[in-house]
N, C-alpha and C positions, 0 to 999 in steps of 0.2 A: 239511361237509368238502369237497365238490366246489367250493363257492364259494371256499374258502380256496386250493385248488389253482389255480383259475383266476386268482385275484388274485396269487398268487406267480409264476405263469407270466407274467402281464402285467408284473409288476415286473422279472422277469429279462430279458424281451425289451427293456423300456425301458432297463434298465441296460446292455445290450449294444449298444444303438443308438449309432452314431457320429454326432455332430453335425457339421454342415457347418462347416468351418474358415472363419475370416474371410479377407477379401481380402488382408490384410497378409502372409499366408504366400506368396501368389503374388508379391506386390510384392517381398518379400525375395529370392526366387530370381531374379527379373528384374533387380533392382538388382545382385546379385552377378555376374550374367552381363555386365551393362553395365560394371561395374567391371573385370571381367576383360578385356573388349574394349579398354577404355581403357588397361589396363596392358600390352597387347600379347599377350594370350592367343592370338589367332588366328595370330600369327606364331610364337610360342615354345611354345605348348601346344595345337596344333590338335585333338588327340585328345580332350583333356579338355573343350575348348570344344564339340566335337561332342556328347560325352556329356551335357554340361550342357544343351544345347539340346534334345536328344532327350528327356531326362528331363523337362524343363519341358513339352514338347509332350505327352508321355504323361500327365503329371500333369493338364494341362488337360482331356484326354479323360476321365481318371478322374473329375474333378470333374463333368463333364457327365453322366457315367453314374452319379453319386452313389456312387462308390467312394472315399469320402473318406480312409479309412485308407491305402489304396494311394497315393492322390494325395499325401497328406502325406509319405509315405515317399519318393516320387519327387521331390518338391520339395526335401526335405532332401538327397537325393543330388545333385540339380542344383546346389544351393548349394555342397555340398562339392566337386564337380567344378570349379565356377567358382573357388572359393577355391584349389584346387590349381593351376589355370591361372594365377592371379595370382602365386602363389609361384614357379611355374616360369618365368614371364616375368621376374619380378624377379631370379631367380637367373641366368637367361641374360644379362640386361643387365649384371649385375655381372661375370659371367664374361667378357663381351665387353670391358668396361672393364679388367679385370685383364690380359687378353691384349694389349690395346693398350698398357697401361703396361709390360708385360714387353718388348714389341717396342721401345718407346721407350727403356727402360733398356738393352737390348742395343745399340742404336744409340749411345747415349751412352758406354757402356763401350767399344765399338769405336773411337769417336773419341778417347777418353782413351788407349787403348792405342796408337793411331796417333800421338798427340801425345807421350806420355811413355814409350812402349815397354813392356817387360815390368815396369818398376818399379811400374807401377800395379796394385795388387791389392786 
């Protein structure tokens, strides 16, 4: 009976053990941050970029301390923050283009009104 309890305890401990994740999980978060940098994340989403880098650094420390579950969670958060920075940068760039186009349209409209008077609507 005692032997069975010891065997079950060993199985339970083995089942709960977290295996070391592969290096691709680090690479994925690093690539997301690099993509965000290239998209203009540092300019348009500096807070998200800082969070992504901090989470990546914390995840690396977690991997060194063999806290794999926490490290994986932090890497996922880093990747999410980087993706958010990418989308914020894209949105800001589009918003900038829209504002430039509005300004150009307003100038054209002013020129048309100047040329044709109030007839232009």
